[in-house]
N, C-alpha and C positions, 0 to 999 in steps of 0.2 A: 504494499500499499504506500503510495507516494506521500500521503499525509501523515504517516507515522513518524514520530521523531526518532532520532538515533537512540535516545535513552529508552524509549518504549521497546524498540527492537532488541536492545541489549537485555532488558528485563525479561522479555518473552523468551529469548534464547536461554537465559539463565534458569528461568522457571522450567523450560522444556528439558534442560539437562538434569535438573533435580528430579523431575517426574520420571525421567528415564532411569536415573540412578535408583530410585525407589522401586521401579518395576523390576529392574535387574536383581536387586537385593531380595525381592520376593520370588525370583525365578519364574517370572511370568513373561509370556510373549506379548508383543504389541496387540495381537488379536485378542488375547485373554483380557488384557487391560482395557482395550476399547469396549469389549463386551460388558465389563463391570461398570464402566462409565456410561454405557448406552450411547456410544458414539460410533460413527463409521471408522473403519480402519484407516482410511485415507485422512480423515480429519484428525484422528488421534496422532498419526504420523506427523502432521503439520504442527501439532502442539509440541511434540518432542523436538522438532527442528526449530521451533521458535517462530514459525510462519504465522500460526494462529494462536489465539489465547484460549486458556481454559476458563470457563465461567465459574462464578462463585458457587453456583449450584453443583457443579461437577467437583469442585474442591471439597464441598461438604460430603459428596458421595465417597471421595477418596478417604476422608476421615472416618465416616461411618462404617464403610465396608472393609477398608484395608488398614485402618488406624494410622493413616499418614497425616502428619501434622501440617495443616494449611500454612501456618506461620513459616515452617521450614521451606515449603514450596515457594512462597512469596519472597521471603527475605534471605533464606539460606542459613538462618540461625536455628540451631537445634536446641531443644530444651535440655537443660543439664539435670538429668534425673539422678546423677550420682552425688550432687551437692549435699542433699539432706543426709544421705547415707554417710558421707564423709563427716558431717557435723556430729551425727550420732556416734560414730566410731571414735571421734576425738573427745567426746564427752566422758568424764570420769565414770566408771562403772556404777558407783553408788548414786549418781545423779541421772543415769541413763533412762530409767523408767519414767521419771518426772518429765524429762526432756521429750521422750516419745509421746507422752500424754499431751504435752503442750502442742506438739506438731499435729497430732490427731485433732485436737480441739481447734487449732488454727485452720486446718483443712475443712472441718465442718462449718466454721464461720464463713469461709470463702465460698462454700457451696450455696449458702442461703441467698 
């Protein structure tokens, strides 16, 4: 598209690369991935190549069906799931139970 900025093209390419990386990590073919997304194989291939964009609706499908984080696809930033584990392990043994309870309580608050 001649109206697409260079920055938009770059973002689409990066998102396509991340989607492809996720697909390969799941050992899925383009055909299998396109079926999960409800897209034609041709259009899905264009997403991986950064020619076409993936819709927000399809990002949600990736998250719901394949547990792929939309934030990672858009930004390339992965959630650090080991951070809390690291904190728990650093916590002195006699305080660990209390610390774990605080984390559980904080998670419950975040869900409301």
